[in-house]
C-alpha positions as CSV (number, residue, x, y, z in Angstrom):
1,M,21.8,13.1,-11.8
2,E,24.9,11.2,-11.4
3,A,25.8,9.0,-8.9
4,P,28.8,10.8,-6.3
5,F,26.3,13.9,-6.0
6,T,22.9,11.0,-5.5
7,A,24.6,8.6,-2.6
8,D,25.5,12.1,-1.2
9,R,22.3,13.4,-1.4
10,L,20.9,9.8,0.0
11,R,23.4,10.5,2.4
12,G,22.7,13.8,3.9
13,L,18.7,12.4,3.8
14,T,19.9,9.2,6.0
15,H,21.5,11.3,8.6
16,D,18.2,14.4,8.6
17,H,15.9,11.3,9.3
18,S,18.4,8.9,11.4
19,V,17.5,6.3,9.0
20,P,20.7,3.6,10.0
21,G,20.1,2.4,6.0
22,A,18.4,3.1,2.2
23,Q,19.2,2.7,-1.1
24,L,18.1,4.5,-4.7
25,T,17.8,3.0,-7.3
26,I,16.9,5.7,-11.0
27,R,16.7,4.8,-14.1
28,R,16.2,7.6,-16.9
29,A,17.0,8.1,-20.5
30,G,17.8,4.6,-20.3
31,K,20.5,5.0,-18.0
32,R,20.2,3.5,-14.2
33,V,22.4,5.0,-11.0
34,S,21.6,3.0,-7.9
35,V,23.5,3.8,-4.5
36,A,23.4,2.5,-1.2
37,T,24.0,4.2,2.0
38,G,24.3,3.3,6.1
39,V,24.2,0.0,8.3
40,T,21.4,-3.4,7.7
41,R,21.5,-3.0,11.8
42,V,22.2,0.2,13.9
43,G,25.3,-1.0,15.7
44,T,27.0,-3.3,14.0
45,A,29.3,-2.4,10.9
46,R,27.4,-4.4,7.7
47,P,27.1,-2.3,5.8
48,V,24.1,-2.2,3.0
49,T,25.2,-2.6,-0.7
50,V,22.8,-2.4,-3.9
51,D,22.0,-5.9,-3.4
52,T,20.7,-5.9,0.8
53,A,17.5,-7.4,0.8
54,F,14.3,-4.7,2.1
55,A,10.6,-5.6,3.5
56,L,9.5,-4.1,0.8
57,G,6.1,-3.9,2.6
58,S,2.4,-3.6,1.0
59,V,4.7,-3.1,-2.7
60,T,4.6,-6.7,-2.5
61,K,1.0,-5.9,-3.8
62,A,2.3,-5.0,-7.1
63,F,3.9,-8.0,-7.6
64,T,0.9,-10.0,-7.4
65,A,-1.3,-7.8,-9.0
66,T,1.0,-8.1,-11.8
67,V,0.7,-11.9,-11.5
68,V,-2.6,-12.0,-12.0
69,A,-2.5,-9.8,-15.3
70,Q,-0.2,-12.4,-16.4
71,L,-2.7,-14.9,-15.6
72,V,-5.1,-12.8,-17.8
73,A,-3.3,-13.0,-20.8
74,Q,-2.6,-16.6,-20.9
75,G,-6.1,-17.1,-20.4
76,E,-6.6,-18.2,-17.2
77,L,-8.3,-15.6,-15.3
78,E,-11.1,-13.2,-16.3
79,W,-10.5,-9.4,-14.7
80,D,-14.8,-9.2,-14.8
81,D,-15.4,-13.1,-13.3
82,P,-16.3,-12.7,-10.1
83,V,-13.7,-14.6,-7.9
84,C,-16.5,-17.3,-6.8
85,E,-16.2,-19.2,-9.9
86,Y,-12.4,-19.5,-8.8
87,L,-12.6,-20.1,-5.4
88,A,-15.1,-22.5,-3.6
89,E,-14.4,-21.7,-0.2
90,F,-17.1,-18.3,-1.5
91,D,-19.4,-21.1,-0.7
92,G,-19.4,-19.8,3.1
93,A,-19.4,-16.5,2.5
94,V,-22.3,-15.2,4.8
95,D,-23.3,-11.9,3.1
96,G,-24.6,-12.8,-0.9
97,R,-22.8,-9.4,-2.2
98,M,-20.0,-11.9,-1.8
99,S,-20.8,-13.0,-4.5
100,A,-20.7,-9.6,-6.6
101,V,-16.0,-9.7,-5.8
102,T,-14.5,-9.9,-9.1
103,L,-10.4,-9.9,-9.5
104,R,-10.8,-6.2,-11.1
105,H,-12.5,-5.3,-7.7
106,L,-10.0,-6.8,-5.9
107,L,-7.0,-5.5,-7.0
108,S,-8.9,-1.8,-7.6
109,H,-9.5,-2.0,-3.4
110,T,-12.8,-1.8,-4.6
111,A,-14.5,-5.3,-2.9
112,G,-15.2,-3.7,0.0
113,L,-13.6,-6.3,2.2
114,V,-12.4,-5.4,5.7
115,A,-9.0,-4.3,6.3
116,D,-6.6,-6.3,8.2
117,H,-8.6,-9.7,8.3
118,E,-6.2,-12.0,10.5
119,L,-6.7,-15.4,11.7
120,D,-6.5,-16.8,15.1
121,S,-2.8,-18.1,14.4
122,S,0.2,-15.9,12.7
123,R,1.8,-19.0,11.6
124,E,-1.0,-20.9,9.5
125,S,-0.2,-20.4,6.1
126,S,-2.2,-21.5,4.1
127,L,-4.4,-19.0,1.7
128,A,-7.6,-21.9,1.2
129,R,-8.1,-21.4,5.2
130,Y,-7.2,-17.7,5.5
131,T,-9.7,-17.2,2.6
132,A,-12.6,-19.4,4.2
133,S,-12.0,-16.9,7.0
134,A,-12.3,-14.1,5.7
135,V,-15.6,-15.0,3.6
136,L,-17.5,-14.8,7.0
137,T,-16.8,-11.4,7.3
138,S,-19.6,-9.0,6.2
139,P,-18.5,-5.9,3.5
140,L,-18.4,-3.0,4.1
141,H,-20.3,-1.7,0.7
142,E,-21.5,-3.6,-1.9
143,P,-18.4,-4.3,-4.3
144,G,-17.0,-1.8,-7.3
145,R,-19.0,1.5,-5.2
146,Y,-16.2,2.6,-3.1
147,F,-12.4,2.3,-2.7
148,S,-11.2,1.0,1.2
149,Y,-7.6,-0.4,1.2
150,S,-7.8,-4.5,1.5
151,N,-4.8,-6.2,2.9
152,T,-7.7,-9.3,3.1
153,G,-8.5,-8.3,-0.5
154,Y,-5.2,-9.7,-1.6
155,N,-4.4,-12.1,0.2
156,I,-7.0,-13.7,-1.2
157,A,-5.7,-13.1,-5.1
158,G,-3.6,-14.8,-4.0
159,H,-4.8,-17.6,-3.4
160,V,-6.7,-17.5,-6.6
161,I,-2.9,-17.4,-8.7
162,E,-2.0,-20.7,-6.5
163,T,-5.3,-22.4,-7.0
164,V,-5.2,-21.4,-10.9
165,G,-1.1,-22.0,-10.8
166,D,-1.4,-25.0,-8.9
167,M,1.1,-24.0,-7.2
168,K,2.2,-21.9,-3.8
169,W,1.7,-18.4,-4.4
170,Q,6.1,-18.1,-3.5
171,A,6.2,-20.5,-5.8
172,V,4.4,-19.4,-8.9
173,V,5.8,-15.9,-8.9
174,E,9.5,-16.6,-8.3
175,N,9.0,-18.6,-11.4
176,S,6.6,-16.5,-13.4
177,L,7.4,-13.1,-12.2
178,L,10.6,-12.7,-9.7
179,R,12.8,-15.2,-11.8
180,P,12.3,-14.3,-15.5
181,L,13.2,-10.6,-13.9
182,G,16.4,-11.2,-12.7
183,I,15.4,-11.0,-9.1
184,D,16.0,-13.4,-6.3
185,P,13.4,-13.9,-4.2
186,V,13.4,-13.4,-0.2
187,F,10.0,-14.8,1.0
188,L,9.6,-12.5,5.3
189,S,6.5,-15.0,5.8
190,G,4.7,-18.6,4.8
191,G,7.6,-20.0,2.7
192,P,11.8,-19.9,3.4
193,A,13.7,-17.2,2.3
194,G,14.7,-18.1,-1.3
195,G,18.8,-17.2,-2.0
196,L,22.0,-16.1,0.3
197,R,20.7,-12.0,0.5
198,T,21.4,-10.1,3.3
199,V,18.1,-9.2,5.0
200,A,18.0,-5.5,6.2
201,D,17.3,-4.9,9.9
202,G,14.0,-3.1,10.4
203,H,14.2,0.0,13.2
204,T,11.4,2.5,15.2
205,V,12.9,5.8,15.9
206,R,11.6,7.4,18.7
207,P,11.9,11.7,18.6
208,G,12.9,14.0,20.6
209,R,15.7,16.0,21.0
210,E,18.2,13.4,20.3
211,R,16.5,11.1,18.4
212,S,16.6,6.9,19.5
213,V,16.6,4.6,16.6
214,H,16.0,0.4,18.2
215,P,15.7,-2.7,16.0
216,V,12.5,-4.3,15.8
217,G,11.8,-7.5,14.0
218,V,9.6,-7.7,10.8
219,Y,6.4,-9.4,11.6
220,V,3.9,-10.6,9.0
221,P,1.4,-13.3,9.3
222,D,2.2,-16.4,7.0
223,G,-1.7,-16.2,5.2
224,W,-0.9,-12.0,4.6
225,A,2.5,-13.5,2.0
226,P,0.5,-11.9,-1.4
227,A,0.0,-8.7,0.9
228,S,3.0,-7.9,2.4
229,G,5.7,-10.3,2.5
230,L,8.5,-9.9,-0.3
231,A,12.0,-8.2,0.4
232,G,14.0,-7.0,-2.6
233,S,16.5,-3.6,-3.3
234,A,15.6,-0.5,-5.2
235,D,17.0,-2.2,-8.5
236,D,14.4,-5.2,-8.3
237,L,11.2,-2.5,-7.7
238,V,12.9,-0.9,-10.9
239,A,13.6,-4.0,-12.7
240,L,9.4,-4.7,-11.8
241,A,8.8,-0.9,-13.2
242,T,10.9,-1.9,-16.4
243,L,8.1,-4.8,-17.1
244,H,5.4,-1.8,-16.6
245,L,7.7,0.5,-18.9
246,G,7.5,-1.6,-21.5
247,D,11.1,-1.5,-21.4
248,H,12.3,-5.2,-19.9
249,P,13.5,-7.1,-23.0
250,D,11.3,-9.9,-22.4
251,A,8.1,-7.2,-21.3
252,D,6.2,-8.1,-24.3
253,A,6.4,-12.4,-23.6
254,L,5.7,-11.6,-19.7
255,L,3.3,-9.9,-19.7
256,P,1.6,-8.2,-23.2
257,A,1.4,-4.5,-23.8
258,A,-2.3,-4.7,-23.5
259,D,-2.6,-6.3,-20.3
260,R,0.0,-3.6,-19.0
261,A,-2.0,-0.6,-19.6
262,E,-5.5,-2.6,-18.0
263,M,-3.0,-2.7,-14.4
264,A,-1.9,0.8,-15.5
265,A,-5.6,2.2,-15.9
266,R,-7.2,4.0,-13.5
267,D,-10.6,2.6,-12.2
268,P,-12.9,5.2,-11.8
269,R,-14.9,3.9,-8.6
270,A,-11.0,3.3,-6.4
271,N,-11.2,7.3,-5.1
272,A,-8.1,6.7,-2.7
273,F,-9.0,9.8,-0.4
274,G,-6.0,10.2,1.7
275,M,-3.9,7.6,-0.2
276,A,-3.1,8.2,-3.7
277,D,-4.7,10.4,-6.1
278,G,-5.6,7.8,-8.9
279,W,-5.9,4.3,-8.5
280,G,-5.8,1.0,-10.8
281,L,-5.2,-2.9,-10.8
282,G,-2.0,-2.5,-8.2
283,L,-0.9,0.5,-9.2
284,A,-1.3,3.6,-7.8
285,H,-1.6,7.3,-9.5
286,Y,0.6,10.2,-7.5
287,A,0.4,13.8,-9.7
288,S,3.3,15.5,-10.0
289,P,4.3,18.2,-12.3
290,D,4.2,16.4,-15.1
291,G,1.6,14.6,-15.2
292,P,0.5,11.3,-13.4
293,W,3.4,8.4,-12.3
294,L,2.2,5.1,-11.6
295,G,3.8,2.9,-8.4
296,H,3.1,1.7,-4.8
297,D,4.8,2.5,-1.5
298,G,4.7,0.5,1.0
299,T,5.5,0.6,4.9
300,A,6.6,-3.0,7.3
301,D,7.7,-3.1,10.6
302,G,10.5,-0.2,10.8
303,G,11.0,-0.1,7.2
304,T,9.4,1.7,4.2
305,A,9.2,1.1,0.2
306,H,8.0,3.8,-2.7
307,L,8.7,3.2,-6.2
308,R,7.3,5.3,-9.3
309,F,7.3,5.6,-12.7
310,H,6.5,7.7,-15.6
311,P,4.8,5.7,-18.5
312,R,5.6,8.5,-20.7
313,T,9.3,9.5,-20.2
314,G,10.6,5.8,-18.8
315,T,11.4,6.9,-15.9
316,A,12.2,5.1,-12.5
317,V,12.5,6.2,-9.4
318,A,13.1,3.6,-5.8
319,L,14.0,3.8,-2.5
320,T,13.6,1.5,0.3
321,T,15.1,2.1,3.7
322,N,15.2,0.1,7.4
323,A,13.7,3.1,9.5
324,T,9.9,5.1,10.3
325,T,11.2,7.7,9.7
326,G,11.9,6.1,6.0
327,T,8.5,8.3,5.0
328,L,10.0,11.4,5.9
329,L,13.2,10.9,3.8
330,W,10.8,9.8,0.8
331,A,8.5,12.9,0.7
332,D,12.2,15.1,0.6
333,L,13.5,12.7,-1.6
334,V,10.9,13.9,-3.8
335,D,11.7,17.6,-3.8
336,I,15.0,17.0,-3.9
337,L,15.0,15.3,-7.9
338,R,11.5,17.0,-9.1
339,E,14.0,20.7,-8.2
340,H,16.8,18.3,-10.3
341,G,15.0,18.3,-12.9
342,I,12.3,15.0,-12.4
343,P,9.1,15.2,-11.4
344,V,8.3,12.4,-9.4
345,G,4.7,12.2,-8.7
346,D,3.7,11.9,-5.1
347,H,0.5,12.1,-3.4
348,R,0.5,15.6,-1.5
349,P,-2.9,17.0,-0.2
350,T,-3.9,20.2,-0.4
351,T,-6.1,21.7,2.7
352,S,-9.1,22.2,1.9
353,T,-11.4,25.8,1.3
354,A,-14.7,24.5,2.5
355,S,-16.6,26.2,5.0
356,A,-16.3,24.8,8.8
357,V,-19.3,23.3,9.3
358,Q,-20.1,23.6,13.3
359,T,-24.0,22.8,13.2
360,G,-25.9,19.4,12.8
361,L,-23.2,17.0,13.4
362,N,-25.1,14.5,15.0
363,R,-25.2,13.8,11.6
364,F,-21.7,12.5,11.7
365,T,-22.2,10.4,15.2
366,G,-21.5,7.4,15.8
367,D,-19.9,4.2,15.2
368,Y,-17.9,3.2,12.4
369,R,-16.0,-0.1,11.9
370,N,-13.8,-2.1,9.7
371,G,-13.7,-5.6,10.0
372,D,-12.2,-6.0,14.6
373,T,-11.8,-1.8,14.0
374,R,-13.9,0.2,16.0
375,F,-14.4,4.1,15.7
376,I,-16.3,6.3,17.4
377,V,-17.9,9.6,16.5
378,R,-19.3,12.4,19.0
379,T,-19.9,15.9,19.2
380,H,-17.7,17.7,21.6
381,Q,-18.7,19.3,24.7
382,D,-19.6,23.0,22.8
383,G,-21.2,21.1,20.4
384,T,-19.1,22.7,17.6
385,T,-16.9,20.2,16.6
386,L,-16.8,16.1,16.4
387,H,-14.3,14.4,18.9
388,L,-13.1,10.6,17.7
389,T,-11.6,8.0,19.5
390,D,-10.8,4.0,19.2
391,A,-9.6,1.1,21.1
392,T,-6.5,1.7,20.9
393,G,-6.2,5.2,22.9
394,L,-7.1,7.3,19.8
395,T,-8.4,10.8,20.9
396,A,-8.7,13.5,18.2
397,G,-11.2,16.6,17.8
398,L,-12.5,16.9,14.5
399,A,-12.9,20.3,12.3
400,L,-15.3,19.3,10.1
401,R,-15.9,21.5,5.9
402,G,-18.5,21.6,3.7
403,D,-16.8,18.6,1.6
404,L,-17.4,16.5,4.4
405,T,-13.2,16.3,4.7
406,F,-12.0,17.0,7.6
407,D,-8.7,17.6,9.8
408,A,-8.5,15.2,13.0
409,R,-5.5,16.1,15.8
410,R,-4.7,14.4,18.2
411,T,-5.9,15.8,21.9
412,D,-3.6,11.7,23.2
413,A,-0.3,12.6,21.2
414,E,1.6,15.3,19.6
415,T,1.6,14.8,16.5
416,A,0.7,16.0,12.9
417,P,-2.1,16.6,12.1
418,F,-4.6,14.4,9.2
419,S,-7.0,14.3,7.0
420,G,-10.5,11.7,6.6
421,R,-13.8,12.1,5.2
422,F,-17.4,11.3,5.9
423,V,-19.2,9.5,2.5
424,T,-23.1,9.6,2.0
425,E,-24.5,7.5,0.2
426,T,-26.2,9.7,-3.5
427,A,-29.4,9.0,-3.5
428,T,-30.4,9.8,0.6
429,G,-28.0,11.7,1.7
430,D,-27.6,9.4,4.7
431,V,-23.7,8.9,5.6
432,V,-22.5,5.4,5.1
433,L,-18.6,5.4,6.1
434,M,-16.3,7.3,7.2
435,Q,-12.8,7.6,5.5
436,L,-9.1,7.6,7.1
437,G,-5.5,6.8,5.5
438,G,-7.5,5.2,3.0
439,R,-9.1,2.7,4.6
440,S,-13.6,3.3,5.0
441,A,-15.3,2.6,8.0
442,R,-18.9,1.6,7.5
443,R,-21.0,3.9,9.7
444,T,-22.9,0.6,11.9
445,S,-25.1,2.9,14.2
446,A,-25.7,6.5,15.3
447,A,-25.1,7.9,18.2
């Protein structure tokens, strides 16, 4: 795809989805096209350039995982060593299952840790204190048993990096990975922003006949830096991809091929239902007509980031946006790229064909928890469907199918249906988890 054509398509998509600004980088057959469009903040004339930094959200995790892999390559860490061997904070764990958590569990989201542990102060930047607090929580399940997306696990991985590297997470990431890849770092939390780069503001887009677009501040607790504290450009994301593809001039020195392959390998236990088609160590797997692609998605307050790369062909695609509708733009972009011969991998859930379940629903009712998040599942008045609520006001009807997946349709807001599933214990058939959007909630009591 030529640069003018790519730029025109990106401008059209930002207009369609009311996105103030965006970047797109495509690397294919050794050639790279980078385009930028729009403004960094609605109502201003500050243009987005290819160097503008956007909040990367959870794509930060791919950088954190890569640094862990570098330390493994250097012999400082081992994938399957218990994390308690590196972190004294695990001595204070209240649940013995914490002692079995490994780095592999953390990076594949199979540790069973709560999703979003927070400290009382959002400005607390000590990852040691964060870890000491996080290990006081109870795991959702035995480590290595199921997939449950966890920011908590990556913040603990960041503390491992600090402990072994004897520097703050930001310093290790900058010196070991960002600078060698030619990336001028911008940290949104836990330390001063590096360099002189412009950072795009985020925006919320409210639906309606005429969409309203409002700037919002990016909020990242300082203790969450390893999970979501980076900002960067689409070019920066493709630079990371070139390392994992082995195409960067210093790829083997920065991360040997064996360790790149270890990160890319799909973990059979990491069934990332609702998020991706599989998961490795810091990298998600996304299906495409041309085989699986690797990468990560990220959302921040008022922004999105998407990275995909294809190990077999060396193709890489990255998109950054500064609006909540960036995820919709990404989906349309994937379709356009596929039409033009770039079969980008993306997770597109398919509707189950299993028959509806309308009896025996009490088997699924009860309270489900993930940290401070509590879901309540009850049978509806008609007795043939399930009803889901939580403390935020979410109210939805669940249409359950025989394979234990369900469609949830909100009754408190006009939004598209979302999917989930119940998970049972193999030996007993008892329902133990409910999965929504890649996160698991443990069944703590029956109704």
